[in-house]
C-alpha positions as CSV (number, residue, x, y, z in Angstrom):
1,M,0.0,0.0,0.0
2,P,1.5,3.4,-0.9
3,C,1.7,6.1,1.6
4,Q,-0.8,8.7,0.4
5,M,0.5,11.5,2.6
6,F,4.1,11.6,1.5
7,P,4.9,9.4,-1.6
8,S,8.3,11.1,-2.0
9,L,9.6,9.7,1.3
10,A,11.3,6.6,-0.2
11,W,14.7,5.4,0.9
12,D,17.4,6.5,-1.6
13,G,20.3,5.6,0.6
14,S,21.4,9.2,0.9
15,L,20.1,9.8,4.4
16,T,21.7,8.7,7.6
17,C,20.1,8.1,11.0
18,A,21.7,11.3,12.2
19,D,19.4,13.1,9.7
20,L,16.3,11.9,11.5
21,F,14.4,13.9,14.2
22,S,11.1,12.4,15.5
23,A,8.2,13.2,17.7
24,I,5.5,10.6,18.4
25,K,2.4,11.2,20.6
26,G,0.0,8.4,21.6
27,D,-3.7,9.1,21.4
28,P,-3.1,11.3,19.3
29,G,0.7,11.5,18.6
30,V,3.6,12.8,16.6
31,L,6.7,11.4,14.8
32,C,9.6,13.0,13.0
33,P,13.0,11.6,12.1
34,N,16.3,11.2,14.6
35,S,13.9,11.5,17.6
36,S,10.3,10.6,18.4
37,V,7.5,11.4,20.8
38,L,4.1,9.8,21.8
39,A,1.1,11.7,23.3
40,H,-2.7,11.7,23.6
41,S,-5.8,13.9,23.0
42,L,-4.6,17.5,22.6
43,P,-5.5,19.8,25.5
44,S,-6.1,23.4,24.2
45,N,-2.9,24.7,25.7
46,S,-0.7,22.1,24.0
47,G,-1.3,23.5,20.5
48,P,1.6,26.0,20.5
49,L,4.0,23.5,22.2
50,L,3.7,20.6,19.8
51,P,4.4,22.5,16.6
52,G,7.2,24.3,18.5
53,L,8.8,21.0,19.4
54,L,8.9,19.9,15.8
55,A,9.6,23.4,14.3
56,Q,12.4,23.3,11.9
57,R,15.5,25.5,11.2
58,R,16.7,26.3,14.7
59,R,13.4,27.4,16.2
60,A,13.8,26.5,19.9
61,L,11.7,25.3,22.8
62,P,11.9,27.5,25.9
63,G,15.1,26.6,27.8
64,S,16.5,24.5,24.9
65,A,18.3,25.3,21.7
66,L,17.2,22.8,19.0
67,P,19.7,21.9,16.3
68,A,18.9,22.7,12.7
69,A,16.0,20.6,11.5
70,P,16.8,17.3,9.9
71,R,16.4,16.8,6.1
72,E,13.1,15.0,6.6
73,T,10.7,15.6,9.5
74,L,7.4,13.8,10.2
75,H,4.6,14.3,12.6
76,T,3.0,11.0,13.8
77,V,-0.4,10.8,15.5
78,S,-1.3,7.5,17.3
79,G,-5.0,7.1,18.1
80,L,-5.5,10.5,16.7
81,W,-9.2,10.8,17.5
82,P,-9.7,14.4,18.5
83,A,-11.3,14.8,22.0
84,P,-11.1,16.9,25.1
85,P,-9.2,15.2,28.0
86,H,-12.3,13.6,29.5
87,L,-14.3,12.8,26.4
88,L,-13.3,10.3,23.8
89,L,-16.1,9.7,21.3
90,P,-16.2,6.6,19.1
91,P,-17.4,6.7,15.5
92,G,-21.0,7.7,15.1
93,M,-21.3,9.7,18.3
94,P,-22.4,13.3,18.5
95,W,-19.7,16.1,18.1
96,R,-17.4,13.8,16.1
97,K,-17.5,16.1,13.1
98,E,-16.8,19.2,15.3
99,Q,-13.9,17.4,17.2
100,T,-12.4,16.3,13.9
101,A,-12.4,19.9,12.6
102,D,-10.9,21.0,15.9
103,L,-8.0,18.6,15.7
104,Q,-7.4,19.6,12.1
105,R,-7.1,23.2,13.1
106,V,-4.5,22.3,15.7
107,L,-2.5,20.2,13.3
108,A,-2.7,23.0,10.7
109,R,-0.4,25.0,13.0
110,V,2.5,22.5,12.4
111,D,5.0,23.8,9.9
112,S,3.8,23.0,6.4
113,D,7.1,21.4,5.6
114,I,6.5,18.6,8.2
115,P,4.4,15.8,6.7
116,L,1.8,14.2,8.9
117,V,1.9,10.4,9.8
118,L,-1.4,9.4,11.3
119,V,-1.9,6.1,13.3
120,S,-5.5,4.9,13.7
121,G,-6.8,3.8,17.1
122,N,-10.0,2.5,18.7
123,H,-11.6,5.9,18.9
124,D,-11.0,6.4,15.2
125,V,-12.3,3.1,13.7
126,G,-13.9,1.6,16.8
127,N,-13.0,-1.3,19.1
128,T,-14.7,-3.5,16.6
129,P,-13.9,-1.8,13.3
130,T,-16.2,-2.1,10.2
131,P,-15.6,-1.4,6.6
132,E,-17.6,1.8,7.1
133,T,-15.5,3.1,10.0
134,V,-12.3,2.3,8.3
135,A,-13.5,4.0,5.1
136,E,-14.4,7.1,7.1
137,F,-10.9,7.2,8.6
138,Q,-9.4,6.9,5.2
139,R,-11.5,9.7,3.7
140,T,-10.6,12.0,6.6
141,W,-7.0,11.2,7.3
142,G,-5.6,8.8,4.7
143,D,-4.4,5.2,4.8
144,D,-4.9,3.3,8.0
145,Y,-1.7,1.3,7.4
146,F,1.4,2.0,5.3
147,S,5.2,2.0,5.4
148,F,8.0,4.4,4.5
149,W,11.8,4.5,4.5
150,L,13.9,7.3,6.0
151,G,17.7,7.2,6.5
152,G,17.9,3.4,6.1
153,V,15.1,3.0,8.7
154,L,11.9,1.2,7.8
155,F,8.8,2.6,9.5
156,L,5.6,0.5,9.6
157,V,2.3,2.2,10.6
158,L,-0.3,-0.5,11.4
159,N,-4.0,-0.7,12.2
160,S,-3.9,-2.7,15.4
161,Q,-7.7,-2.7,15.8
162,F,-7.7,-5.5,13.2
163,W,-5.8,-7.6,15.8
164,Y,-8.2,-6.7,18.6
165,D,-11.5,-7.6,16.9
166,A,-11.9,-8.0,13.2
167,S,-15.1,-9.9,13.4
168,R,-17.0,-7.3,11.3
169,C,-14.2,-6.8,8.8
170,P,-12.2,-10.1,8.3
171,A,-11.3,-9.2,4.7
172,L,-9.6,-6.0,5.8
173,K,-7.6,-7.7,8.5
174,Q,-6.5,-10.4,5.9
175,A,-5.4,-7.7,3.5
176,Q,-3.3,-5.9,6.2
177,D,-1.8,-9.3,7.3
178,Q,-0.8,-10.1,3.7
179,W,0.6,-6.7,3.1
180,L,2.6,-6.8,6.4
181,D,4.2,-10.1,5.5
182,Q,5.4,-8.6,2.3
183,Q,6.8,-5.6,4.1
184,L,8.6,-7.7,6.7
185,S,10.1,-9.8,3.9
186,V,11.4,-6.6,2.3
187,A,12.8,-5.5,5.7
188,G,14.7,-8.8,6.0
189,Q,16.1,-8.6,2.5
190,R,17.1,-4.9,2.6
191,K,18.9,-5.3,6.0
192,C,17.7,-1.9,7.2
193,Q,19.5,-0.1,10.0
194,H,16.3,-0.3,12.1
195,A,12.7,-1.4,11.6
196,I,10.3,0.5,13.8
197,V,6.5,-0.1,14.2
198,F,3.8,2.3,15.2
199,Q,0.5,0.9,16.3
200,H,-2.1,2.1,18.8
201,I,-2.7,-1.0,20.9
202,P,0.5,-2.4,22.6
203,L,1.4,-6.0,22.0
204,F,1.9,-6.2,25.8
205,L,2.2,-3.8,28.7
206,R,4.9,-5.4,30.8
207,S,5.6,-9.0,29.6
208,I,4.8,-11.2,26.6
209,D,3.3,-13.7,29.0
210,E,0.9,-11.3,30.8
211,E,-2.8,-12.0,31.0
212,D,-5.1,-10.7,28.4
213,D,-6.4,-7.2,29.1
214,Y,-8.4,-4.4,27.4
215,F,-5.2,-2.5,26.9
216,N,-3.1,-5.3,25.2
217,L,-3.5,-7.9,22.5
218,T,-4.5,-11.4,23.4
219,K,-1.7,-13.9,24.1
220,S,-2.0,-15.9,20.9
221,V,-2.1,-12.8,18.7
222,R,0.8,-10.9,20.5
223,K,3.1,-13.8,20.4
224,E,2.5,-14.5,16.7
225,V,3.0,-10.9,15.8
226,A,6.0,-10.3,18.1
227,D,7.8,-13.4,16.7
228,K,7.0,-12.2,13.1
229,F,8.5,-8.8,13.9
230,I,11.6,-10.3,15.5
231,R,12.3,-12.5,12.5
232,A,12.2,-9.5,10.2
233,G,14.5,-7.4,12.4
234,V,12.0,-5.1,14.0
235,T,13.6,-3.8,17.2
236,A,11.0,-1.3,18.6
237,V,7.2,-1.0,18.7
238,F,5.7,2.3,19.9
239,S,2.1,2.4,21.1
240,G,-0.3,4.4,23.2
241,H,-3.8,3.4,24.3
242,Y,-2.9,2.6,27.9
243,H,-2.9,6.3,29.1
244,R,0.0,5.3,31.3
245,N,3.7,4.7,30.7
246,A,4.6,1.0,30.5
247,G,6.6,-1.4,28.4
248,G,9.0,-4.3,28.4
249,T,11.2,-6.4,26.2
250,Y,10.7,-9.7,24.5
251,Q,14.0,-11.2,23.1
252,N,15.4,-8.1,21.3
253,L,12.1,-6.4,20.7
254,D,11.4,-3.2,22.8
255,M,7.7,-2.6,23.5
256,V,7.3,1.1,24.4
257,V,3.9,2.2,25.8
258,S,3.6,6.0,26.3
259,S,1.1,7.8,28.4
260,A,-1.3,10.4,27.1
261,I,-0.9,14.1,26.4
262,G,-4.5,14.5,27.6
263,C,-6.5,12.1,29.8
264,Q,-4.3,10.2,32.4
265,L,-5.5,6.9,33.9
266,G,-2.5,6.6,36.2
267,Q,0.1,8.7,38.0
268,D,1.9,10.0,34.9
269,T,1.6,13.6,33.9
270,H,0.6,15.0,30.5
271,G,3.6,14.6,28.3
272,L,5.5,13.2,25.3
273,R,8.1,10.6,24.7
274,V,11.2,11.8,22.9
275,V,13.0,9.1,20.9
276,V,16.4,9.6,19.3
277,V,17.4,7.2,16.6
278,T,21.1,6.7,15.7
279,A,22.8,4.2,13.5
280,E,23.6,2.1,16.6
281,K,20.6,2.5,18.9
282,I,17.1,3.9,19.7
283,V,17.0,5.9,22.9
284,H,13.6,7.1,24.3
285,R,12.6,9.2,27.3
286,Y,9.2,10.5,28.5
287,Y,8.9,14.2,29.3
288,S,6.0,16.1,30.9
289,L,4.7,19.1,29.0
290,D,5.9,21.3,31.9
291,E,9.4,19.8,31.7
292,L,9.6,20.5,28.0
293,S,8.3,24.1,28.4
294,E,10.5,24.9,31.4
295,K,13.7,23.0,30.7
296,G,13.6,21.5,27.2
297,I,15.2,18.3,26.1
298,E,18.2,17.1,28.2
299,D,21.7,17.6,27.0
300,D,22.5,13.9,26.3
301,L,19.6,13.5,24.0
302,M,20.3,16.9,22.3
303,G,23.9,15.7,21.8
304,L,22.7,12.6,20.0
305,M,20.5,14.6,17.8
306,E,23.3,16.9,16.9
307,E,25.7,14.1,16.0
308,K,26.4,13.8,12.3
């Protein structure tokens, strides 16, 4: 499946990992290359901060001097359904149209040179997606799953709702599964520097053997998918959905679960996860919005982003 939002972002071998700067937010979230961040439903006062974090060409966060923007920058949104911190409305509910327009206004404030990468979640296509809810997402935001290359890194954006409950759209799940097998085969053949997955629902919250829960995938599904990722060389999966920070490892696969930028269900504060990708490693750290506003990103991560 081609990426409708940025068809030009194909790997030509000319980028290096040091050219990547990313921000990913879970529920909704952001990604750009050599660093990433995850967050959730956008409170009204976060609008100026998020575009500021991703702003290019030496525009700085308060208390931090950002390096020159990388050659390619993306903005990734995981579980992007626009909602106030206390109100997440599934497809078909009142105010969905108005909330969609509200989020589009916020995202429009991001620099126009930063392409958007949107990751669907349960409040976008439903806990039990249908062909109609998936089609609505595609009309509004673009593909619900796709891949792209940057700097020798393969990024896979997946619709994890198909793995949660595809009882009303089995053909759509089958199509994604077949497409994913093809993409993972390419990843193994190309020997990419990293392969990174973005999906809304985590494979697991702490351990591959944990009990089934609303916030993870079932044991049989998570083990099958995780083993498939590992065989293809995927080393990190970034998710949201849990509204709390969590995560663990399975063999050499890092499962990263980031809390929300909006509604919190635990003790974490509203924030983002900054992820720096270098040729050798992927380093990630969660920051509260207050920390980013008052202090900015810490020197060690800034140093990794500045390395060429």
